[in-house]
N, C-alpha and C positions, 0 to 999 in steps of 0.2 A: 541655435539653428544648425541642422545637420547638413554637411556638404557631401555631395555625391560626385566626387572628382574621379576621372579616369586616369589622370596623370598627376604625379606629384609636382608641386610648384616649387621653384627655387627663386628666392629673392635675389635680384640681380639688377644693377644699374648700368645700363648700356645706352649709347646714343644710337638712334635708328632714324632712317629717312623713310617717310611714308609718302607715297604718291598716289594720286587719284586723278582721273581724267578731268573732273569738274573743278576740284579744289587745288590742283597742282601738287608741289612737293613741300613738305615741312619736316623739320627735325624735332624729334621728341625723345624722351627718356623712358626706359622701361622700369616697371615696378617689380615684375617677376616674369618668369618664363617656364614653360613645361614642354613636354614632347608634343602636346596638342595645340599650344597657343602661347600668347604673350599678352601682358597687360601694359598699356602705355599711359603715362601721366599726360593729361590733356587739360590743364587748368585754364579757365577763362577763355576758352575757345568754343566755337560752335562744333559740336561733336557730330560725326556722320551718323546716319540712321542705322539701326540694326539691319543687317543683311547687306550693307554696302561692301563691295569687294574692292580691295586696294592692293598695292604692292608695297612690300617692306624690305628694306636693306639694312643689315647691321653695319655700323661704321666703326672703323678704328680697330678691328680685330686682327685682320690679316695684313701684315706689313708688306707693302708693295703689290698685293694682289687685290683685284676687284672682288668684293664680297658678292655672293649670289643674291638675287632678288627672289623673294618668295611671295606667293599670292596668299592673301589673308581676307577674312570676312569678319565684320563687326558682329559679335554675338551678345554683347552686353555693354551698357553704359552706366557709369556711376558719377558722383560728384567729383571724383578724382580723375577719371579718364575713361578709357575704352578697353574692353576685352576683345581680343582678336583670336580667331581660330585659324590655324594653318590649313590651307587648301592644297591637297596633293596635285602635282602637275599631271596632266593627262598623258 
């Protein structure tokens, strides 16, 4: 299978907090990250539908500082989890 990626992916395990109006907040782990998005492991959970917009915050990276929250959109789902695309702020 040929992959047509715009951004190179980097395998990285980070803890993130994902929040959504309907489902609340949950803490998940990343599989990989790129300039365009992030993949989160989401085993044994009900995955949000493609197109769902949520907020994501990286945890534990900045000592003493509150990490920024970014807007993301679900663009794919797999048996492992969900692929999220970063949405630029207006």
